[in-house]
BALOMAR-760381 format. One record per atom (N, C-alpha, C): residue in three letters; x, y, z. Coordinates in steps of 0.02 Angstrom, whole numbers, padded with zeros to 5 digits, always signed. Example, Ala and Ser with C-alpha at 12.3 -4.5 7.8 and 13.67 -1.06 7.14 Angstrom:
2
Ala+00660-00284+00390
Ala+00615-00225+00390
Ala+00660-00165+00390
Ser+00642-00112+00354
Ser+00684-00053+00357
Ser+00645+00002+00394
# end
This chain:
284
Unk+00047-00059-00008
Unk-00003-00009-00002
Unk+00049+00062-00012
Unk+00022+00123-00033
Unk+00056+00175-00041
Unk+00012+00221-00023
Unk+00022+00290+00002
Unk-00034+00345+00003
Unk+00005+00407-00013
Unk-00054+00449-00038
Unk-00010+00506-00060
Unk-00067+00566-00039
Unk-00049+00635-00030
Unk-00083+00682-00020
Unk-00080+00738-00092
Unk-00140+00748-00118
Unk-00143+00812-00174
Unk-00161+00870-00136
Unk-00121+00916-00126
Unk-00148+00974-00091
Unk-00199+01024-00147
Unk-00166+01020-00200
Unk-00210+01075-00250
Unk-00280+01050-00255
Unk-00291+00964-00266
Unk-00347+00938-00276
Unk-00399+00914-00208
Unk-00353+00953-00143
Unk-00374+00945-00079
Unk-00424+00865-00081
Unk-00356+00817-00080
Unk-00377+00743-00072
Unk-00321+00704-00047
Unk-00328+00647-00032
Unk-00278+00604-00022
Unk-00290+00524-00059
Unk-00233+00487-00067
Unk-00252+00436-00113
Unk-00213+00374-00098
Unk-00254+00315-00099
Unk-00223+00262-00083
Unk-00208+00211-00141
Unk-00150+00187-00151
Unk-00138+00137-00204
Unk-00113+00079-00167
Unk-00174+00027-00181
Unk-00166-00042-00153
Unk-00102-00081-00185
Unk-00097-00148-00175
Unk-00033-00188-00210
Unk-00071-00206-00288
Unk-00131-00202-00292
Unk-00162-00213-00358
Unk-00158-00155-00403
Unk-00133-00104-00384
Unk-00124-00041-00421
Unk-00203-00004-00431
Unk-00242-00032-00386
Unk-00309+00014-00371
Unk-00297+00075-00345
Unk-00330+00121-00365
Unk-00315+00192-00327
Unk-00377+00214-00299
Unk-00387+00227-00237
Unk-00451+00258-00212
Unk-00430+00329-00181
Unk-00478+00371-00201
Unk-00473+00440-00182
Unk-00511+00466-00127
Unk-00491+00486-00071
Unk-00543+00517-00023
Unk-00543+00608-00017
Unk-00612+00621-00032
Unk-00621+00690-00033
Unk-00679+00701+00024
Unk-00664+00773+00037
Unk-00708+00788+00092
Unk-00766+00832+00082
Unk-00841+00808+00091
Unk-00895+00854+00064
Unk-00916+00886+00111
Unk-00905+00958+00104
Unk-00917+01018+00173
Unk-01000+01005+00179
Unk-01061+00987+00121
Unk-01115+00985+00146
Unk-01138+00932+00186
Unk-01108+00881+00182
Unk-01116+00819+00239
Unk-01077+00812+00288
Unk-01016+00850+00289
Unk-00966+00829+00345
Unk-00929+00782+00347
Unk-00931+00744+00285
Unk-00911+00672+00276
Unk-00863+00656+00228
Unk-00816+00616+00236
Unk-00758+00596+00182
Unk-00782+00548+00144
Unk-00776+00557+00075
Unk-00804+00515+00020
Unk-00752+00482-00014
Unk-00756+00402-00017
Unk-00703+00354-00043
Unk-00725+00356-00124
Unk-00679+00363-00168
Unk-00693+00335-00243
Unk-00645+00302-00265
Unk-00664+00241-00306
Unk-00603+00211-00341
Unk-00607+00243-00421
Unk-00536+00272-00433
Unk-00538+00306-00491
Unk-00485+00264-00537
Unk-00491+00288-00616
Unk-00434+00253-00647
Unk-00359+00277-00630
Unk-00319+00247-00652
Unk-00241+00257-00628
Unk-00230+00334-00681
Unk-00260+00346-00732
Unk-00231+00404-00758
Unk-00301+00473-00741
Unk-00317+00461-00679
Unk-00353+00512-00669
Unk-00312+00571-00634
Unk-00335+00637-00658
Unk-00280+00679-00648
Unk-00266+00693-00584
Unk-00292+00669-00531
Unk-00288+00689-00455
Unk-00238+00644-00429
Unk-00215+00583-00470
Unk-00184+00528-00446
Unk-00113+00536-00488
Unk-00096+00578-00537
Unk-00056+00567-00591
Unk+00000+00637-00565
Unk+00064+00626-00568
Unk+00101+00669-00556
Unk+00166+00645-00526
Unk+00215+00691-00523
Unk+00292+00676-00473
Unk+00269+00680-00403
Unk+00299+00633-00368
Unk+00305+00644-00299
Unk+00360+00669-00267
Unk+00349+00723-00211
Unk+00407+00746-00181
Unk+00383+00796-00139
Unk+00418+00842-00101
Unk+00404+00879-00047
Unk+00404+00945-00068
Unk+00358+01002-00069
Unk+00369+01058-00104
Unk+00303+01081-00144
Unk+00287+01130-00163
Unk+00230+01158-00195
Unk+00247+01146-00270
Unk+00314+01117-00303
Unk+00315+01103-00367
Unk+00298+01035-00381
Unk+00275+01006-00325
Unk+00275+00924-00328
Unk+00196+00914-00322
Unk+00165+00875-00376
Unk+00085+00871-00380
Unk+00057+00824-00309
Unk+00106+00765-00286
Unk+00082+00737-00250
Unk+00147+00734-00198
Unk+00126+00728-00133
Unk+00164+00719-00067
Unk+00155+00651-00036
Unk+00194+00603-00027
Unk+00181+00541-00001
Unk+00179+00550+00082
Unk+00112+00507+00113
Unk+00105+00507+00175
Unk+00111+00453+00192
Unk+00096+00446+00267
Unk+00095+00376+00295
Unk+00008+00362+00310
Unk-00001+00288+00319
Unk-00067+00258+00326
Unk-00099+00304+00379
Unk-00077+00320+00430
Unk-00108+00351+00492
Unk-00138+00422+00451
Unk-00103+00452+00409
Unk-00111+00525+00387
Unk-00174+00517+00347
Unk-00174+00474+00299
Unk-00222+00442+00254
Unk-00295+00436+00296
Unk-00291+00384+00341
Unk-00342+00372+00373
Unk-00374+00425+00421
Unk-00337+00483+00436
Unk-00342+00534+00484
Unk-00371+00594+00435
Unk-00373+00591+00365
Unk-00395+00640+00326
Unk-00458+00669+00341
Unk-00480+00737+00334
Unk-00534+00759+00352
Unk-00556+00783+00436
Unk-00505+00751+00473
Unk-00507+00770+00544
Unk-00442+00800+00574
Unk-00443+00850+00594
Unk-00378+00879+00641
Unk-00397+00892+00720
Unk-00348+00889+00751
Unk-00353+00927+00820
Unk-00311+00980+00823
Unk-00318+01038+00846
Unk-00270+01086+00867
Unk-00292+01129+00927
Unk-00251+01170+00952
Unk-00260+01208+01019
Unk-00285+01280+00986
Unk-00332+01294+01009
Unk-00387+01362+01002
Unk-00397+01381+01067
Unk-00432+01444+01064
Unk-00454+01488+01127
Unk-00540+01500+01124
Unk-00567+01501+01166
Unk-00630+01510+01169
Unk-00648+01555+01242
Unk-00655+01621+01230
Unk-00681+01660+01288
Unk-00614+01672+01335
Unk-00557+01667+01301
Unk-00490+01686+01323
Unk-00463+01617+01360
Unk-00498+01561+01353
Unk-00470+01491+01384
Unk-00453+01457+01330
Unk-00384+01413+01342
Unk-00353+01372+01294
Unk-00406+01302+01296
Unk-00417+01285+01240
Unk-00457+01226+01229
Unk-00423+01195+01179
Unk-00454+01134+01154
Unk-00440+01106+01084
Unk-00501+01098+01051
Unk-00492+01118+00991
Unk-00547+01121+00953
Unk-00542+01081+00881
Unk-00595+01056+00862
Unk-00584+01015+00798
Unk-00587+01063+00750
Unk-00530+01058+00674
Unk-00509+01102+00628
Unk-00494+01073+00585
Unk-00524+01088+00514
Unk-00491+01058+00459
Unk-00494+01108+00402
Unk-00438+01162+00410
Unk-00427+01210+00371
Unk-00420+01208+00309
Unk-00404+01145+00279
Unk-00368+01132+00214
Unk-00439+01109+00175
Unk-00458+01060+00203
Unk-00509+01025+00164
Unk-00581+01037+00175
Unk-00615+01081+00212
Unk-00657+01113+00220
Unk-00654+01178+00244
Unk-00716+01215+00246
Unk-00708+01286+00278
Unk-00697+01283+00357
Unk-00644+01314+00385
Unk-00627+01311+00453
Unk-00689+01322+00494
Unk-00722+01391+00489
Unk-00768+01407+00540
Unk-00834+01354+00546
Unk-00831+01315+00480
Unk-00884+01276+00500
Unk-00887+01201+00546
Unk-00822+01189+00535
Unk-00801+01108+00574
Unk-00782+01146+00649
Unk-00754+01200+00651
Unk-00738+01210+00723
Unk-00794+01251+00761
Unk-00837+01279+00738
Unk-00895+01316+00755
Unk-00947+01255+00787
Unk-00942+01207+00741
Unk-00988+01153+00759
Unk-00972+01112+00809
Unk-00895+01107+00812
Unk-00866+01063+00877
Unk-00890+01114+00950
Unk-00854+01166+00942
Unk-00875+01210+00994
Unk-00942+01213+01030
Unk-00992+01214+00965
Unk-01063+01214+00983
Unk-01091+01147+01021
Unk-01055+01089+00995
Unk-01079+01033+01015
Unk-01054+01031+01094
Unk-00984+01063+01111
Unk-00965+01043+01166
Unk-00985+01102+01233
Unk-00989+01166+01208
Unk-00989+01222+01248
Unk-01073+01233+01266
Unk-01114+01205+01216
Unk-01184+01228+01238
Unk-01202+01164+01287
Unk-01172+01099+01284
Unk-01187+01062+01335
Unk-01161+01077+01406
Unk-01136+01136+01409
Unk-01114+01157+01467
Unk-01051+01100+01514
Unk-01005+01087+01471
Unk-00964+01042+01486
Unk-00904+01077+01524
Unk-00872+01051+01575
Unk-00814+01111+01604
Unk-00762+01094+01549
Unk-00720+01136+01554
Unk-00649+01127+01513
Unk-00621+01070+01520
Unk-00610+01042+01577
Unk-00573+00980+01583
Unk-00606+00937+01557
Unk-00661+00907+01550
Unk-00712+00868+01517
Unk-00690+00869+01447
Unk-00695+00932+01425
Unk-00679+00936+01356
Unk-00612+00910+01328
Unk-00558+00933+01383
Unk-00499+00903+01356
Unk-00491+00829+01357
Unk-00521+00803+01396
Unk-00524+00734+01410
Unk-00550+00693+01347
Unk-00604+00734+01320
Unk-00646+00706+01267
Unk-00623+00702+01213
Unk-00585+00753+01189
Unk-00561+00764+01131
Unk-00488+00724+01126
Unk-00458+00748+01190
Unk-00396+00684+01191
Unk-00328+00687+01145
Unk-00341+00697+01083
Unk-00273+00704+01042
Unk-00255+00785+01014
Unk-00204+00796+00998
Unk-00178+00849+00959
Unk-00130+00855+00909
Unk-00121+00879+00866
Unk-00080+00880+00822
Unk-00048+00962+00808
Unk+00009+00959+00809
Unk+00048+01029+00798
Unk+00084+01036+00734
Unk+00074+00982+00687
Unk+00109+00986+00632
Unk+00065+01019+00586
Unk+00101+01086+00541
Unk+00065+01113+00505
Unk+00048+01085+00432
Unk+00080+01033+00418
Unk+00064+01005+00350
Unk-00004+00964+00379
Unk-00056+00931+00319
Unk-00112+00918+00326
Unk-00101+00854+00271
Unk-00143+00804+00286
Unk-00182+00798+00347
Unk-00150+00780+00409
Unk-00156+00789+00462
Unk-00137+00778+00520
Unk-00134+00705+00557
Unk-00071+00678+00569
Unk-00062+00636+00620
Unk-00091+00645+00684
Unk-00106+00620+00730
Unk-00125+00639+00802
Unk-00074+00627+00838
Unk-00056+00679+00888
Unk-00001+00668+00947
Unk-00036+00677+01009
Unk-00016+00639+01050
Unk-00029+00655+01125
Unk-00015+00705+01154
Unk-00051+00768+01191
Unk-00031+00822+01206
Unk+00016+00804+01264
Unk+00077+00861+01276
Unk+00130+00839+01318
Unk+00157+00891+01348
Unk+00156+00923+01417
Unk+00192+00969+01441
Unk+00243+00981+01439
Unk+00278+00918+01406
Unk+00352+00918+01395
Unk+00376+00946+01328
Unk+00331+00955+01303
Unk+00343+00976+01208
Unk+00361+01065+01226
Unk+00414+01068+01210
Unk+00450+01130+01195
Unk+00419+01189+01162
Unk+00413+01247+01163
Unk+00384+01284+01126
Unk+00447+01319+01081
Unk+00419+01336+01011
Unk+00476+01370+00979
Unk+00511+01420+01017
Unk+00473+01462+01043
Unk+00496+01514+01082
Unk+00549+01505+01132
Unk+00539+01453+01177
Unk+00573+01430+01213
Unk+00641+01397+01182
Unk+00636+01362+01121
Unk+00692+01344+01093
Unk+00743+01391+01062
Unk+00716+01449+01040
Unk+00738+01507+01019
Unk+00797+01536+01081
Unk+00755+01534+01144
Unk+00785+01562+01198
Unk+00852+01526+01210
Unk+00839+01457+01203
Unk+00905+01405+01212
Unk+00958+01423+01154
Unk+00943+01434+01101
Unk+00986+01444+01055
Unk+01033+01512+01059
Unk+00981+01555+01078
Unk+01016+01633+01074
Unk+01066+01635+01140
Unk+01038+01591+01177
Unk+01083+01607+01265
Unk+01141+01568+01237
Unk+01141+01516+01211
Unk+01195+01462+01193
Unk+01256+01483+01146
Unk+01224+01537+01102
Unk+01268+01558+01046
Unk+01295+01637+01065
Unk+01265+01666+01115
Unk+01285+01724+01146
Unk+01348+01751+01133
Unk+01370+01810+01091
Unk+01435+01841+01095
Unk+01478+01802+01045
Unk+01459+01739+01015
Unk+01497+01704+00954
Unk+01485+01735+00893
Unk+01544+01732+00860
Unk+01544+01768+00775
Unk+01564+01705+00734
Unk+01543+01706+00668
Unk+01555+01676+00629
Unk+01623+01695+00583
Unk+01647+01668+00523
Unk+01700+01679+00509
Unk+01703+01748+00461
Unk+01632+01774+00449
Unk+01641+01840+00432
Unk+01621+01897+00470
Unk+01621+01880+00539
Unk+01622+01922+00599
Unk+01542+01940+00627
Unk+01496+01893+00580
Unk+01422+01901+00591
Unk+01408+01859+00656
Unk+01352+01888+00700
Unk+01327+01843+00757
Unk+01319+01770+00730
Unk+01342+01712+00772
Unk+01329+01659+00747
Unk+01255+01634+00743
Unk+01218+01670+00791
Unk+01159+01645+00793
Unk+01117+01658+00732
Unk+01142+01700+00679
Unk+01105+01710+00628
Unk+01108+01653+00595
Unk+01149+01603+00591
Unk+01144+01542+00547
Unk+01089+01501+00574
Unk+01093+01470+00641
Unk+01036+01424+00666
Unk+00965+01455+00657
Unk+00962+01518+00660
Unk+00895+01550+00656
Unk+00882+01543+00578
Unk+00930+01551+00521
Unk+00906+01535+00453
Unk+00890+01470+00440
Unk+00928+01424+00474
Unk+00917+01341+00471
Unk+00857+01325+00501
Unk+00832+01358+00557
Unk+00766+01340+00587
Unk+00704+01379+00542
Unk+00717+01431+00522
Unk+00666+01460+00486
Unk+00640+01425+00420
Unk+00698+01393+00394
Unk+00698+01343+00330
Unk+00645+01280+00360
Unk+00633+01267+00404
Unk+00612+01201+00426
Unk+00530+01202+00397
Unk+00492+01130+00391
Unk+00437+01142+00364
Unk+00374+01135+00414
Unk+00417+01108+00499
Unk+00361+01084+00533
Unk+00395+01113+00595
Unk+00358+01102+00643
Unk+00376+01129+00717
Unk+00452+01102+00737
Unk+00456+01025+00717
Unk+00514+00988+00747
Unk+00574+00994+00707
Unk+00559+01014+00642
Unk+00616+01040+00591
Unk+00637+01109+00623
Unk+00599+01147+00629
Unk+00615+01216+00666
Unk+00649+01223+00726
Unk+00628+01180+00771
Unk+00671+01176+00842
Unk+00727+01143+00816
Unk+00730+01099+00789
Unk+00808+01058+00774
Unk+00845+01099+00731
Unk+00818+01143+00703
Unk+00875+01181+00663
Unk+00891+01244+00695
Unk+00853+01270+00746
Unk+00867+01313+00794
Unk+00922+01297+00833
Unk+00918+01230+00856
Unk+00962+01198+00920
Unk+01025+01155+00884
Unk+01022+01149+00812
Unk+01068+01098+00779
Unk+01146+01110+00792
Unk+01177+01161+00830
Unk+01242+01179+00831
Unk+01253+01193+00903
Unk+01199+01182+00960
Unk+01206+01195+01021
Unk+01254+01157+01053
Unk+01241+01090+01050
Unk+01284+01042+01090
Unk+01357+01044+01047
Unk+01352+01042+00981
Unk+01425+01037+00949
Unk+01478+01089+00957
Unk+01436+01155+00969
Unk+01485+01211+00985
Unk+01480+01252+01041
Unk+01437+01222+01093
Unk+01433+01244+01150
Unk+01445+01200+01216
Unk+01434+01233+01270
Unk+01453+01174+01326
Unk+01385+01149+01347
Unk+01335+01157+01324
Unk+01265+01131+01321
Unk+01275+01056+01293
Unk+01233+00998+01329
Unk+01235+00945+01321
Unk+01169+00923+01309
Unk+01154+00855+01294
Unk+01084+00836+01268
Unk+01047+00816+01326
Unk+01071+00797+01381
Unk+01026+00809+01452
Unk+01016+00870+01472
Unk+01060+00926+01450
Unk+01030+00998+01467
Unk+00969+01002+01424
Unk+00973+00994+01363
Unk+00900+00998+01313
Unk+00849+00968+01336
Unk+00863+00898+01352
Unk+00794+00856+01383
Unk+00779+00896+01448
Unk+00811+00901+01491
Unk+00806+00954+01552
Unk+00755+01016+01539
Unk+00782+01049+01479
Unk+00734+01101+01470
Unk+00668+01091+01424
Unk+00650+01031+01423
Unk+00593+01019+01382
Unk+00595+00999+01310
Unk+00649+01000+01276
Unk+00642+00984+01201
Unk+00635+00900+01197
Unk+00598+00885+01148
Unk+00568+00821+01138
Unk+00621+00782+01142
Unk+00611+00717+01154
Unk+00660+00657+01143
Unk+00661+00642+01062
Unk+00614+00655+01030
Unk+00624+00641+00956
Unk+00671+00687+00927
Unk+00653+00750+00955
Unk+00712+00805+00921
Unk+00770+00792+00953
Unk+00790+00768+01002
Unk+00852+00764+01027
Unk+00882+00717+01009
Unk+00848+00656+00977
Unk+00872+00605+00956
Unk+00909+00628+00879
Unk+00849+00667+00849
Unk+00877+00696+00779
Unk+00949+00735+00791
Unk+00945+00778+00849
Unk+01006+00813+00869
Unk+01072+00781+00883
Unk+01064+00716+00901
Unk+01118+00682+00912
Unk+01152+00664+00848
Unk+01109+00636+00796
Unk+01135+00616+00725
Unk+01157+00679+00707
Unk+01133+00748+00708
Unk+01168+00797+00674
Unk+01218+00837+00708
Unk+01249+00810+00771
Unk+01306+00847+00809
Unk+01363+00794+00780
Unk+01426+00828+00766
Unk+01485+00809+00728
Unk+01525+00801+00783
Unk+01540+00735+00803
Unk+01596+00737+00882
Unk+01659+00719+00815
Unk+01714+00769+00817
Unk+01766+00757+00757
Unk+01811+00700+00793
Unk+01810+00694+00858
Unk+01849+00641+00893
Unk+01826+00563+00878
Unk+01766+00565+00864
Unk+01746+00495+00845
Unk+01727+00471+00773
Unk+01728+00528+00733
Unk+01716+00505+00665
Unk+01743+00566+00619
Unk+01756+00552+00543
Unk+01774+00600+00509
Unk+01708+00641+00488
Unk+01728+00689+00442
Unk+01643+00722+00420
Unk+01621+00681+00359
Unk+01646+00636+00326
Unk+01626+00607+00285
Unk+01582+00552+00322
Unk+01612+00523+00374
Unk+01565+00473+00411
Unk+01505+00500+00434
Unk+01524+00561+00462
Unk+01469+00588+00483
Unk+01403+00610+00444
Unk+01422+00637+00380
Unk+01361+00646+00334
Unk+01327+00579+00309
Unk+01374+00527+00306
Unk+01348+00464+00300
Unk+01306+00433+00341
Unk+01321+00445+00399
Unk+01284+00436+00462
Unk+01211+00460+00450
Unk+01197+00525+00441
Unk+01146+00558+00431
Unk+01107+00521+00368
Unk+01148+00529+00320
Unk+01109+00497+00250
Unk+01075+00434+00258
Unk+01108+00382+00288
Unk+01076+00319+00300
Unk+01044+00316+00368
Unk+01005+00370+00395
Unk+00977+00359+00456
Unk+00903+00359+00441
Unk+00868+00373+00392
Unk+00818+00374+00378
Unk+00763+00419+00414
Unk+00815+00475+00452
Unk+00769+00518+00494
Unk+00747+00575+00465
Unk+00689+00586+00449
Unk+00678+00656+00415
Unk+00680+00718+00441
Unk+00679+00723+00512
Unk+00691+00780+00551
Unk+00764+00799+00518
Unk+00821+00751+00549
Unk+00892+00749+00525
Unk+00895+00770+00450
Unk+00883+00737+00413
Unk+00893+00739+00346
Unk+00865+00806+00315
Unk+00812+00830+00342
Unk+00798+00894+00300
Unk+00832+00963+00331
Unk+00844+00955+00415
Unk+00874+01007+00447
Unk+00948+01005+00414
Unk+00988+00948+00399
Unk+01054+00961+00360
Unk+01045+00978+00308
Unk+00994+00967+00255
Unk+00994+01001+00191
Unk+00995+01076+00195
Unk+00953+01099+00242
Unk+00946+01171+00262
Unk+00998+01203+00286
Unk+01042+01165+00327
Unk+01105+01192+00357
Unk+01148+01185+00306
Unk+01156+01142+00263
Unk+01217+01142+00205
Unk+01196+01190+00148
Unk+01139+01200+00146
Unk+01129+01255+00094
Unk+01143+01324+00107
Unk+01128+01344+00175
Unk+01146+01395+00199
Unk+01230+01410+00207
Unk+01257+01361+00228
Unk+01331+01351+00231
Unk+01353+01377+00166
Unk+01338+01345+00122
Unk+01358+01350+00050
Unk+01344+01427+00018
Unk+01292+01453+00042
Unk+01268+01521+00021
Unk+01320+01564+00057
Unk+01333+01568+00124
Unk+01383+01617+00157
Unk+01453+01598+00148
Unk+01453+01527+00121
Unk+01529+01521+00102
Unk+01544+01552+00031
Unk+01503+01536-00002
Unk+01522+01573-00082
Unk+01514+01653-00081
Unk+01465+01678-00038
Unk+01472+01747-00028
Unk+01538+01776+00007
Unk+01570+01727+00058
Unk+01623+01759+00081
Unk+01690+01747+00069
Unk+01679+01708+00003
Unk+01731+01688-00025
Unk+01781+01615+00020
Unk+01744+01588+00054
Unk+01771+01528+00096
Unk+01769+01462+00060
Unk+01812+01458+00002
Unk+01820+01400-00035
Unk+01825+01337-00016
Unk+01858+01336+00039
Unk+01875+01254+00068
Unk+01814+01238+00111
Unk+01777+01301+00131
Unk+01701+01261+00148
Unk+01664+01245+00098
Unk+01660+01283+00046
Unk+01624+01260-00002
Unk+01635+01196-00030
Unk+01704+01183-00043
Unk+01728+01116-00063
Unk+01699+01066-00022
Unk+01699+01077+00044
Unk+01681+01034+00099
Unk+01606+01015+00096
Unk+01570+01073+00095
Unk+01497+01052+00088
Unk+01464+01049+00036
Unk+01496+01053-00022
Unk+01459+01031-00097
Unk+01441+00975-00095
Unk+01499+00915-00093
Unk+01472+00846-00096
Unk+01430+00827-00050
Unk+01442+00849+00022
Unk+01392+00833+00075
Unk+01315+00854+00057
Unk+01309+00913+00019
Unk+01243+00925+00021
Unk+01218+00884-00041
Unk+01256+00859-00110
Unk+01233+00815-00144
Unk+01228+00745-00120
Unk+01247+00721-00070
Unk+01235+00648-00019
Unk+01169+00661+00015
Unk+01154+00718+00047
Unk+01101+00729+00082
Unk+01027+00721+00024
Unk+01043+00761-00021
Unk+00986+00764-00069
Unk+00966+00705-00099
Unk+01019+00652-00107
Unk+01021+00600-00140
Unk+00975+00534-00091
Unk+01002+00554-00009
Unk+00967+00519+00024
Unk+00890+00530+00042
Unk+00889+00610+00038
Unk+00805+00623+00037
Unk+00768+00580-00014
Unk+00786+00586-00081
Unk+00758+00565-00117
Unk+00746+00482-00124
Unk+00794+00451-00104
Unk+00789+00386-00080
Unk+00731+00365-00035
Unk+00746+00409+00021
Unk+00692+00406+00073
Unk+00618+00397+00057
Unk+00614+00450+00008
Unk+00547+00458-00007
Unk+00525+00412-00065
Unk+00564+00391-00106
Unk+00542+00337-00149
Unk+00541+00271-00117
Unk+00562+00258-00065
Unk+00562+00200-00029
Unk+00499+00192+00018
Unk+00461+00254+00041
Unk+00409+00254+00082
Unk+00339+00225+00048
# end
């Protein structure tokens, strides 16, 4: 089985082992997901697969396919934080959100009961959403930025610019919360006195810290080529995408500043990471 999302057509697709294509769409009039078997040349299921607006299709996992049409997110109601039902891609946001609010608030349920009833929340910006259990230990982007700024305070790069500008650039290039936080923090352990345990103690998700372990180069333990290969073969999408963004910015500032030794080091590394990402999505 393979699963895809077509953002332009606002649908998700399942291709089974026999090559049968099933398209799921959302009907806003009935608030129901509609499944249809279509031909292999249906325009909604045809096109190159990859990440980014230039690709018609994006590969997703089974959980995301099955969650199509429904997404939980944090919201507010009368100044209080609540979890509301929201689907801003596949139907009108206010229809689904207001329906959920009306069902819950008009029954006079306490806020704690609402949280318990709705149960799951997704913070990923791409749709459809896999569901994640809410956790108090999930660090905010703002707090991750504070860690990075504090860690790199006063440090300068080869051009005399504040070091923090690089992790800021890498983080802002992230596609979702995990990649943004990992981007902001990707040099913290490698270049400062902070440890992975320090990051965990500050509330950084274990998943993100695991990716940061891959992204941190211990020069005493392995060569740069071995380090890049470890990331390339990790099949860790957070580490792969953050390293892609890291190398892209390193090459930009290396060329701009005439740091040709750094350019020669990073060009083959970027090519290897690009190949690894292509292989990762082809095999999914």
